[in-house]
C-alpha positions in Angstrom: -12.1 24.4 -26.7 -13.1 20.9 -27.4 -12.7 18.2 -24.7 -12.2 14.5 -25.5 -12.0 12.0 -22.8 -11.3 8.4 -23.8 -10.3 5.0 -22.4 -8.9 2.1 -24.4 -12.4 0.7 -24.7 -14.5 3.8 -25.4 -14.9 7.5 -25.9 -16.4 8.9 -22.7 -16.9 12.5 -23.7 -16.5 14.7 -26.8 -17.9 18.3 -26.4 -17.1 22.0 -26.4 -16.0 23.4 -23.1 -14.8 26.7 -21.7 -12.8 25.5 -18.7 -11.0 22.3 -17.6 -9.6 21.6 -14.2 -7.4 18.5 -13.8 -4.8 17.2 -11.3 -1.4 16.3 -12.5 1.7 15.0 -10.7 2.6 18.6 -9.6 -0.9 19.5 -8.4 -4.1 20.8 -10.0 -4.2 23.1 -12.9 -6.8 24.9 -15.0 -7.0 25.2 -18.8 -8.9 28.0 -20.6 -9.2 28.4 -24.4 -6.1 30.6 -24.9 -3.9 28.5 -22.6 -0.5 27.5 -23.9 -0.2 24.0 -25.3 0.9 21.3 -22.8 1.2 17.7 -22.0 0.7 16.5 -18.4 0.3 13.1 -16.6 -3.1 12.9 -14.9 -3.4 11.3 -11.5 -6.5 9.4 -10.3 -9.1 11.8 -9.0 -11.9 14.1 -10.0 -11.7 16.0 -13.3 -13.9 19.1 -13.7 -15.1 20.9 -16.9 -17.5 23.7 -17.8 -19.7 23.6 -20.9 -20.3 26.6 -23.1 -23.6 27.1 -21.2 -21.7 27.5 -17.9 -22.7 24.1 -16.4 -20.1 22.3 -14.4 -19.6 18.6 -14.6 -17.3 16.0 -13.0 -15.6 12.9 -14.3 -13.7 10.4 -12.1 -10.5 9.5 -13.9 -7.8 6.9 -13.4 -4.2 7.7 -14.3 -3.5 8.8 -17.8 -2.3 11.6 -20.0 -3.7 15.0 -20.9 -2.7 16.8 -24.1 -3.8 20.3 -24.9 -3.0 21.3 -28.5 -4.5 24.5 -29.9 -8.2 24.2 -29.2 -8.3 20.4 -28.4 -7.9 19.0 -25.0 -7.5 15.2 -25.2 -7.5 13.1 -22.1 -6.5 9.4 -22.4 -6.9 7.3 -19.2 -7.2 3.7 -18.2 -10.7 4.1 -16.7 -13.2 6.9 -16.5 -16.6 7.3 -15.0 -19.0 10.2 -15.9 -22.2 10.9 -14.1 -24.8 13.7 -13.9 -24.3 14.8 -10.2 -21.3 14.5 -7.9 -23.3 12.2 -5.6 -24.2 9.9 -8.5 -20.5 9.8 -9.5 -19.5 8.7 -6.0 -22.0 5.8 -6.1 -21.0 4.7 -9.6 -17.2 4.8 -8.8 -17.8 2.7 -5.6 -19.7 0.1 -7.6 -17.0 0.0 -10.3 -14.2 -0.3 -7.8 -16.0 -3.2 -6.1 -16.2 -5.0 -9.5 -12.5 -4.3 -10.2 -11.5 -5.6 -6.7 -13.4 -8.8 -7.3 -11.8 -9.2 -10.7 -8.4 -8.6 -9.2 -9.0 -11.3 -6.6 -9.9 -13.8 -9.2 -6.8 -13.0 -11.3 -4.5 -13.2 -8.2 -6.1 -16.6 -7.3 -5.5 -17.9 -10.9 -1.9 -16.7 -10.8 -1.3 -18.4 -7.5 -2.7 -21.7 -8.8 -0.4 -21.5 -11.9 2.6 -20.8 -9.7 2.0 -23.6 -7.4 1.3 -26.0 -10.3 4.5 -24.9 -11.9 6.5 -25.5 -8.7 4.9 -28.9 -8.2 5.8 -30.0 -11.7 9.3 -28.6 -11.4 9.8 -30.6 -8.2 8.6 -33.8 -10.0 11.3 -33.3 -12.5 14.0 -33.3 -9.9 
């Protein structure tokens, strides 16, 4: 099987695999090469895959969509983080979430300023 993991900004992974374990809305599931084709929503969490050499790897995924068609497993998600070891992955995810939280605070602050400015100008028209 071939596994492709991509976000809107970049392709995270494209390699041959023998096993994929993901978590969907109804729980986790495992895909092997002769598994039936399927489409599943993917929930945020850890995604596991094994390479042809038998090495297991993890990717942290945001919500998205997994499509298995013939020998291709395509995973499209909003955000994804791949790292060598599980401990490294935890550290990278924490750093990325901190950055996203800060970015979200800035956006909320900007929206609040726009709303208050809009209301102030609307009141001036009255």
